[in-house]
SEROSE-501535 format. One record per residue: residue in three letters; x negated, y, z negated of N, C-alpha, C, O in turn. Coordinates in Angstrom, 1 decimal. Last residue first. Example, Ala and Ser with C-alpha at 12.3 -4.5 7.8 and 13.67 -1.06 7.14 Angstrom:
2
type: ser	n.u: -12.8	n.v: -2.2	n.w: -7.1	ca.u: -13.7	ca.v: -1.1	ca.w: -7.1	c.u: -12.9	c.v: 0.0	c.w: -7.9	o.u: -13.4	o.v: 1.1	o.w: -8.0
type: ala	n.u: -13.2	n.v: -5.7	n.w: -7.8	ca.u: -12.3	ca.v: -4.5	ca.w: -7.8	c.u: -13.2	c.v: -3.3	c.w: -7.8	o.u: -14.2	o.v: -3.3	o.w: -8.5
***
This chain:
67
type: pro	n.u: -0.3	n.v: 28.4	n.w: -2.2	ca.u: 0.8	ca.v: 27.9	ca.w: -1.3	c.u: 0.6	c.v: 28.3	c.w: 0.2	o.u: 1.4	o.v: 27.9	o.w: 1.0
type: lys	n.u: -3.4	n.v: 27.4	n.w: -3.4	ca.u: -2.5	ca.v: 28.5	ca.w: -3.0	c.u: -1.5	c.v: 27.9	c.w: -2.1	o.u: -1.8	o.v: 27.0	o.w: -1.3
type: leu	n.u: -5.3	n.v: 25.6	n.w: -4.0	ca.u: -4.1	ca.v: 25.5	ca.w: -4.8	c.u: -3.1	c.v: 26.6	c.w: -4.4	o.u: -2.0	o.v: 26.7	o.w: -5.0
type: asp	n.u: -7.3	n.v: 23.6	n.w: -2.3	ca.u: -6.7	ca.v: 25.0	ca.w: -2.1	c.u: -5.4	c.v: 25.0	c.w: -2.8	o.u: -4.4	o.v: 24.5	o.w: -2.2
type: phe	n.u: -10.0	n.v: 21.8	n.w: -3.2	ca.u: -8.6	ca.v: 21.9	ca.w: -3.2	c.u: -8.2	c.v: 23.3	c.w: -3.2	o.u: -8.7	o.v: 24.2	o.w: -3.9
type: thr	n.u: -12.8	n.v: 21.9	n.w: -3.3	ca.u: -12.2	ca.v: 21.0	ca.w: -2.3	c.u: -10.7	c.v: 21.1	c.w: -2.3	o.u: -10.1	o.v: 20.5	o.w: -1.4
type: asp	n.u: -13.8	n.v: 23.5	n.w: -5.3	ca.u: -13.8	ca.v: 24.0	ca.w: -3.9	c.u: -13.1	c.v: 23.1	c.w: -2.9	o.u: -12.9	o.v: 23.6	o.w: -1.7
type: met	n.u: -13.6	n.v: 22.1	n.w: -7.6	ca.u: -12.8	ca.v: 23.3	ca.w: -7.5	c.u: -12.8	c.v: 23.9	c.w: -6.0	o.u: -11.9	o.v: 24.6	o.w: -5.7
type: his	n.u: -15.4	n.v: 20.1	n.w: -7.2	ca.u: -14.0	ca.v: 19.7	ca.w: -7.1	c.u: -13.1	c.v: 21.0	c.w: -7.1	o.u: -11.9	o.v: 20.9	o.w: -6.6
type: ser	n.u: -18.0	n.v: 21.2	n.w: -5.1	ca.u: -17.4	ca.v: 21.1	ca.w: -6.4	c.u: -15.9	c.v: 20.7	c.w: -6.2	o.u: -15.3	o.v: 20.9	o.w: -5.1
type: pro	n.u: -19.6	n.v: 19.3	n.w: -2.4	ca.u: -18.9	ca.v: 20.5	ca.w: -2.9	c.u: -18.2	c.v: 20.2	c.w: -4.3	o.u: -17.9	o.v: 19.0	o.w: -4.6
type: gly	n.u: -22.8	n.v: 17.7	n.w: -2.9	ca.u: -21.5	ca.v: 17.8	ca.w: -2.4	c.u: -20.8	c.v: 19.0	c.w: -3.0	o.u: -21.2	o.v: 19.6	o.w: -3.9
type: gly	n.u: -24.9	n.v: 15.9	n.w: -5.2	ca.u: -24.6	ca.v: 17.0	ca.w: -4.3	c.u: -23.2	c.v: 16.9	c.w: -3.8	o.u: -22.4	o.v: 16.2	o.w: -4.4
type: pro	n.u: -25.9	n.v: 12.4	n.w: -5.1	ca.u: -25.8	ca.v: 13.7	ca.w: -5.7	c.u: -25.4	c.v: 14.8	c.w: -4.7	o.u: -25.6	o.v: 14.6	o.w: -3.5
type: leu	n.u: -25.1	n.v: 9.4	n.w: -5.2	ca.u: -24.9	ca.v: 10.4	ca.w: -4.2	c.u: -24.8	c.v: 11.7	c.w: -4.8	o.u: -23.7	o.v: 12.2	o.w: -5.0
type: asn	n.u: -26.5	n.v: 6.3	n.w: -5.7	ca.u: -26.3	ca.v: 7.6	ca.w: -6.4	c.u: -26.2	c.v: 8.7	c.w: -5.3	o.u: -27.2	o.v: 8.8	o.w: -4.5
type: val	n.u: -25.7	n.v: 3.0	n.w: -5.8	ca.u: -25.9	ca.v: 4.1	ca.w: -4.9	c.u: -25.5	c.v: 5.4	c.w: -5.6	o.u: -24.4	o.v: 5.6	o.w: -6.1
type: phe	n.u: -27.0	n.v: 0.0	n.w: -6.6	ca.u: -26.5	ca.v: 1.2	ca.w: -7.2	c.u: -26.8	c.v: 2.4	c.w: -6.3	o.u: -27.9	o.v: 2.6	o.w: -5.9
type: ile	n.u: -26.6	n.v: -3.4	n.w: -6.4	ca.u: -26.9	ca.v: -2.2	ca.w: -5.7	c.u: -26.2	c.v: -1.0	c.w: -6.3	o.u: -25.0	o.v: -1.0	o.w: -6.4
type: ala	n.u: -28.0	n.v: -6.1	n.w: -8.3	ca.u: -26.9	ca.v: -5.2	ca.w: -8.0	c.u: -27.4	c.v: -4.0	c.w: -7.2	o.u: -28.6	o.v: -3.7	o.w: -7.3
type: ser	n.u: -28.6	n.v: -9.6	n.w: -8.9	ca.u: -29.0	ca.v: -8.2	ca.w: -8.6	c.u: -27.8	c.v: -7.4	c.w: -8.3	o.u: -26.7	o.v: -7.9	o.w: -8.0
type: thr	n.u: -27.5	n.v: -12.0	n.w: -9.5	ca.u: -28.9	ca.v: -11.8	ca.w: -9.8	c.u: -29.4	c.v: -10.4	c.w: -9.6	o.u: -30.5	o.v: -10.0	o.w: -10.1
type: ala	n.u: -24.6	n.v: -13.5	n.w: -10.6	ca.u: -25.2	ca.v: -12.3	ca.w: -9.9	c.u: -26.6	c.v: -12.1	c.w: -10.4	o.u: -26.9	o.v: -12.1	o.w: -11.6
type: lys	n.u: -23.8	n.v: -16.8	n.w: -10.1	ca.u: -24.4	ca.v: -15.9	ca.w: -11.0	c.u: -25.0	c.v: -14.7	c.w: -10.3	o.u: -25.9	o.v: -14.9	o.w: -9.4
type: gly	n.u: -20.7	n.v: -18.1	n.w: -8.9	ca.u: -22.1	ca.v: -17.9	ca.w: -8.9	c.u: -22.5	c.v: -17.0	c.w: -9.9	o.u: -21.7	o.v: -16.4	o.w: -10.6
type: thr	n.u: -18.3	n.v: -20.6	n.w: -8.3	ca.u: -18.7	ca.v: -19.4	ca.w: -9.0	c.u: -20.2	c.v: -19.3	c.w: -9.1	o.u: -20.8	o.v: -20.3	o.w: -9.3
type: gln	n.u: -16.4	n.v: -21.8	n.w: -5.6	ca.u: -17.7	ca.v: -21.9	ca.w: -6.4	c.u: -17.9	c.v: -20.5	c.w: -7.1	o.u: -17.7	o.v: -19.5	o.w: -6.5
type: val	n.u: -13.9	n.v: -23.7	n.w: -4.4	ca.u: -14.2	ca.v: -22.5	ca.w: -5.0	c.u: -15.4	c.v: -22.6	c.w: -5.9	o.u: -15.4	o.v: -23.5	o.w: -6.8
type: ala	n.u: -13.4	n.v: -26.3	n.w: -3.5	ca.u: -14.1	ca.v: -25.4	ca.w: -2.6	c.u: -14.5	c.v: -24.1	c.w: -3.2	o.u: -15.3	o.v: -23.3	o.w: -2.7
type: gly	n.u: -11.8	n.v: -28.1	n.w: -4.8	ca.u: -13.2	ca.v: -28.0	ca.w: -5.2	c.u: -14.0	c.v: -27.1	c.w: -4.4	o.u: -15.3	o.v: -27.1	o.w: -4.4
type: gln	n.u: -9.2	n.v: -28.3	n.w: -4.3	ca.u: -10.1	ca.v: -29.1	ca.w: -3.4	c.u: -11.5	c.v: -29.0	c.w: -3.8	o.u: -12.4	o.v: -29.7	o.w: -3.3
type: ala	n.u: -8.2	n.v: -26.6	n.w: -6.1	ca.u: -7.9	ca.v: -28.0	ca.w: -6.3	c.u: -8.8	c.v: -28.9	c.w: -5.4	o.u: -9.1	o.v: -30.0	o.w: -5.7
type: ser	n.u: -9.1	n.v: -24.2	n.w: -5.1	ca.u: -9.6	ca.v: -24.6	ca.w: -6.4	c.u: -9.3	c.v: -26.1	c.w: -6.6	o.u: -10.2	o.v: -26.8	o.w: -7.1
type: leu	n.u: -7.6	n.v: -24.0	n.w: -2.8	ca.u: -9.0	ca.v: -24.2	ca.w: -2.6	c.u: -9.6	c.v: -24.7	c.w: -3.9	o.u: -10.6	o.v: -25.5	o.w: -3.9
type: gln	n.u: -5.1	n.v: -23.6	n.w: -4.0	ca.u: -5.3	ca.v: -24.7	ca.w: -3.1	c.u: -6.8	c.v: -25.0	c.w: -2.9	o.u: -7.2	o.v: -26.2	o.w: -3.0
type: leu	n.u: -5.5	n.v: -21.3	n.w: -5.5	ca.u: -5.2	ca.v: -22.5	ca.w: -6.2	c.u: -5.4	c.v: -23.7	c.w: -5.3	o.u: -5.8	o.v: -24.8	o.w: -5.8
type: tyr	n.u: -5.9	n.v: -19.5	n.w: -3.3	ca.u: -7.0	ca.v: -19.7	ca.w: -4.3	c.u: -6.7	c.v: -21.0	c.w: -5.1	o.u: -7.6	o.v: -21.8	o.w: -5.3
type: asn	n.u: -3.4	n.v: -19.5	n.w: -2.1	ca.u: -4.6	ca.v: -20.0	ca.w: -1.3	c.u: -5.7	c.v: -20.3	c.w: -2.3	o.u: -6.4	o.v: -21.3	o.w: -2.1
type: ala	n.u: -1.8	n.v: -18.5	n.w: -4.1	ca.u: -1.5	ca.v: -19.8	ca.w: -3.6	c.u: -2.7	c.v: -20.3	c.w: -2.9	o.u: -3.1	o.v: -21.5	o.w: -3.0
type: leu	n.u: -3.0	n.v: -15.9	n.w: -4.4	ca.u: -3.1	ca.v: -16.9	ca.w: -5.5	c.u: -2.8	c.v: -18.3	c.w: -5.0	o.u: -3.4	o.v: -19.3	o.w: -5.5
type: gly	n.u: -2.3	n.v: -14.7	n.w: -2.0	ca.u: -3.7	ca.v: -14.9	ca.w: -2.3	c.u: -3.9	c.v: -15.9	c.w: -3.4	o.u: -4.8	o.v: -16.8	o.w: -3.4
type: leu	n.u: 0.5	n.v: -14.6	n.w: -2.3	ca.u: -0.1	ca.v: -15.3	ca.w: -1.2	c.u: -1.6	c.v: -15.6	c.w: -1.5	o.u: -2.0	o.v: -16.7	o.w: -1.1
type: gly	n.u: 0.8	n.v: -13.1	n.w: -4.7	ca.u: 1.3	ca.v: -14.4	ca.w: -4.6	c.u: 0.7	c.v: -15.2	c.w: -3.5	o.u: 0.3	o.v: -16.4	o.w: -3.6
type: thr	n.u: -0.3	n.v: -10.6	n.w: -3.8	ca.u: -1.0	ca.v: -11.4	ca.w: -4.9	c.u: -0.5	c.v: -12.8	c.w: -4.9	o.u: -1.3	o.v: -13.8	o.w: -5.1
type: ala	n.u: 1.6	n.v: -9.9	n.w: -1.9	ca.u: 0.2	ca.v: -10.1	ca.w: -1.5	c.u: -0.5	c.v: -10.9	c.w: -2.5	o.u: -1.3	o.v: -11.8	o.w: -2.2
type: gly	n.u: 3.8	n.v: -9.6	n.w: -3.7	ca.u: 3.8	ca.v: -10.6	ca.w: -2.6	c.u: 2.4	c.v: -10.9	c.w: -2.1	o.u: 2.1	o.v: -12.1	o.w: -1.8
type: leu	n.u: 3.0	n.v: -7.5	n.w: -5.3	ca.u: 3.3	ca.v: -8.9	ca.w: -5.9	c.u: 3.3	c.v: -9.9	c.w: -4.8	o.u: 2.8	o.v: -11.1	o.w: -5.1
type: ala	n.u: 2.8	n.v: -5.5	n.w: -3.4	ca.u: 1.6	ca.v: -5.9	ca.w: -4.2	c.u: 1.8	c.v: -7.3	c.w: -4.8	o.u: 0.9	o.v: -8.2	o.w: -4.8
type: gly	n.u: 5.4	n.v: -5.2	n.w: -2.6	ca.u: 4.4	ca.v: -5.6	ca.w: -1.7	c.u: 3.1	c.v: -6.1	c.w: -2.3	o.u: 2.5	o.v: -7.1	o.w: -1.9
type: val	n.u: 6.6	n.v: -4.4	n.w: -5.0	ca.u: 7.0	ca.v: -5.7	ca.w: -4.4	c.u: 6.0	c.v: -6.2	c.w: -3.4	o.u: 5.7	o.v: -7.4	o.w: -3.3
type: lys	n.u: 5.3	n.v: -2.0	n.w: -5.4	ca.u: 5.2	ca.v: -3.0	ca.w: -6.4	c.u: 5.6	c.v: -4.4	c.w: -5.8	o.u: 4.9	o.v: -5.4	o.w: -6.0
type: leu	n.u: 6.1	n.v: -0.5	n.w: -3.1	ca.u: 4.7	ca.v: -0.9	ca.w: -3.3	c.u: 4.5	c.v: -2.0	c.w: -4.3	o.u: 3.6	o.v: -2.9	o.w: -4.2
type: phe	n.u: 8.8	n.v: -0.3	n.w: -3.6	ca.u: 8.4	ca.v: -1.0	ca.w: -2.4	c.u: 6.9	c.v: -1.4	c.w: -2.6	o.u: 6.6	o.v: -2.5	o.w: -2.2
type: asp	n.u: 8.8	n.v: 1.3	n.w: -5.9	ca.u: 9.3	ca.v: -0.1	ca.w: -6.0	c.u: 8.8	c.v: -0.9	c.w: -4.8	o.u: 8.5	o.v: -2.1	o.w: -4.9
type: arg	n.u: 7.7	n.v: 3.6	n.w: -4.8	ca.u: 7.0	ca.v: 2.9	ca.w: -5.9	c.u: 7.4	c.v: 1.5	c.w: -6.0	o.u: 6.6	o.v: 0.6	o.w: -6.2
type: arg	n.u: 9.6	n.v: 4.4	n.w: -3.0	ca.u: 8.3	ca.v: 4.1	ca.w: -2.5	c.u: 7.5	c.v: 3.2	c.w: -3.6	o.u: 6.9	o.v: 2.3	o.w: -3.2
type: lys	n.u: 12.9	n.v: 3.0	n.w: -3.4	ca.u: 11.9	ca.v: 4.0	ca.w: -3.7	c.u: 10.5	c.v: 3.5	c.w: -3.3	o.u: 10.3	o.v: 2.3	o.w: -3.3
type: val	n.u: 15.4	n.v: 2.2	n.w: -1.1	ca.u: 14.3	ca.v: 1.7	ca.w: -2.0	c.u: 13.3	c.v: 2.8	c.w: -2.2	o.u: 12.9	o.v: 3.5	o.w: -1.3
type: gly	n.u: 18.7	n.v: 3.7	n.w: -1.2	ca.u: 17.5	ca.v: 3.1	ca.w: -0.6	c.u: 16.5	c.v: 2.6	c.w: -1.6	o.u: 16.8	o.v: 2.4	o.w: -2.8
type: asp	n.u: 21.0	n.v: 5.0	n.w: -1.5	ca.u: 19.9	ca.v: 5.5	ca.w: -2.3	c.u: 18.6	c.v: 4.9	c.w: -1.7	o.u: 17.5	o.v: 5.5	o.w: -1.8
type: cys	n.u: 23.1	n.v: 6.1	n.w: 1.0	ca.u: 22.4	ca.v: 4.9	ca.w: 0.5	c.u: 21.2	c.v: 5.5	c.w: -0.3	o.u: 20.4	o.v: 6.2	o.w: 0.3
type: thr	n.u: 26.1	n.v: 7.0	n.w: 2.6	ca.u: 25.0	ca.v: 7.3	ca.w: 1.7	c.u: 24.4	c.v: 6.1	c.w: 1.1	o.u: 25.1	o.v: 5.1	o.w: 0.8
type: thr	n.u: 26.8	n.v: 6.7	n.w: 6.1	ca.u: 27.1	ca.v: 6.4	ca.w: 4.7	c.u: 25.9	c.v: 6.7	c.w: 3.9	o.u: 24.8	o.v: 6.8	o.w: 4.4
type: his	n.u: 28.2	n.v: 7.8	n.w: 9.0	ca.u: 27.1	ca.v: 7.9	ca.w: 8.1	c.u: 27.5	c.v: 7.6	c.w: 6.7	o.u: 28.5	o.v: 8.1	o.w: 6.2
type: leu	n.u: 30.7	n.v: 7.6	n.w: 10.2	ca.u: 29.6	ca.v: 6.9	ca.w: 10.8	c.u: 28.3	c.v: 6.8	c.w: 9.9	o.u: 27.5	o.v: 5.9	o.w: 10.0
type: ala	n.u: 33.8	n.v: 7.1	n.w: 8.8	ca.u: 32.6	ca.v: 7.7	ca.w: 8.7	c.u: 31.5	c.v: 6.9	c.w: 9.3	o.u: 31.3	o.v: 5.7	o.w: 9.1
type: met	n.u: 37.0	n.v: 7.5	n.w: 9.9	ca.u: 35.9	ca.v: 6.5	ca.w: 9.9	c.u: 34.6	c.v: 7.3	c.w: 9.9	o.u: 34.3	o.v: 8.0	o.w: 10.8
***
């Protein structure tokens, strides 16, 4: 009698896909309910904030490719 069995399990990518679809479904249900009640309002953007962050280390300096 074997205590340990082999199982391929769920891959991380598949787990994230299912989680994202579930979260989208929950959000969509709430959005559709609010839309039916007329609570969802669309507005017009009148301004935007642009943040420019110059400087910082080079991308070559932030990764150490040596083992």
